[in-house]
Phi, psi and omega in degrees: 000316181294323183294332178290317180276334182241048184299335181293341183282355179297331183280341183209130179306140180302319181297321179293317177300314182295318179300313181298315182298310185291326176294321180298323179287313183293335177295341179270353181267162182299171186299335181298342178264006181296333181296328179285328173295321179298318177300315179299315180291333178283348176099031181297333180283107175276317180202151177238135175232120176286141175268097189289348182263350184274150174228115359293170184287118181261140177249109182278138181255131168254123189287151158280108191294334177296336179267313184297326177296330180286323187257349183298134178232094193294339178281349181286142181284166169274130178206161177241151166255115182242167179088010177277137182235134180247144177212153170210193185292341183255331183225162180212160175056043173274121180280137182225138173225153182229143190246147179223146180210128176056036178081015184236143167298128189232006177141180179204168180226148176230148180279006178221152171264357181285159179295137171254114176286123184278353177290129180058029180290135177254130180243120181252115183245020182299326185249025182293144180230139173264120186242114177290142178259113181280317178264133181259276174242154183309141181298323180296329175292315183297325178298316179287324183293330181303316179289325176298316185289330175298322180278326181236073183292350177294339182293126179275115183299328183293345179272351185284129174208160182268128179234131178259119181234115178057038178081002178257137181267113180244133175263113181293132178254306179196156180275151180232015175101154180058026179083356180276156177212158174260134180228184179227131177243130186306323186271343186233359180076216183289139180223157172250130179250122182266124189294320189299317182235011180055030177288139179251117179257116186265179173065042173282120186292320179205170188259358189308308185290329180284322176295323177295324178293325184282336185283000000 
């Protein structure tokens, strides 16, 4: 599904493109953001999945846990940097925002689904604003997740994010290899999402075998 709408990414891995783009933006920011450049260079991006239904188009980050565990600062707030504008010789006035959570780079959004050529990219941060996020994930999800986490403490909370696939809201829990991941859907419980065709397999009775695959 992603390859049809993002066919230009065949020439360059999405994760590599995202890293380059976000580094170019963060290099324009004050020194206090250097820690996030360090995270990107250390390889915090394990995988990127675009949310094709969101406007603007959001790119969700699934962490490389060996990196995120090193840099996570749980007391740090969730916030976005908004008001960033990107331009190059082919396009102009592309709105860009970048997300942070618990001291970690956590994703970004673009006002277009079209390819942004990073050659001669101009980054304008004159009107950038730091916006604190009061709401993180829905409270009803966190209430259910508390009992899940008690049974499966191996789940890294910093990896949880909301992903919309074909109109269904899935909460990513952990990766299990080959781009697949186990998630949680409020109406169906645990689900497996297959990366190749974005198939959602419901009715997973328990997570034991999948957690063993992830370890």
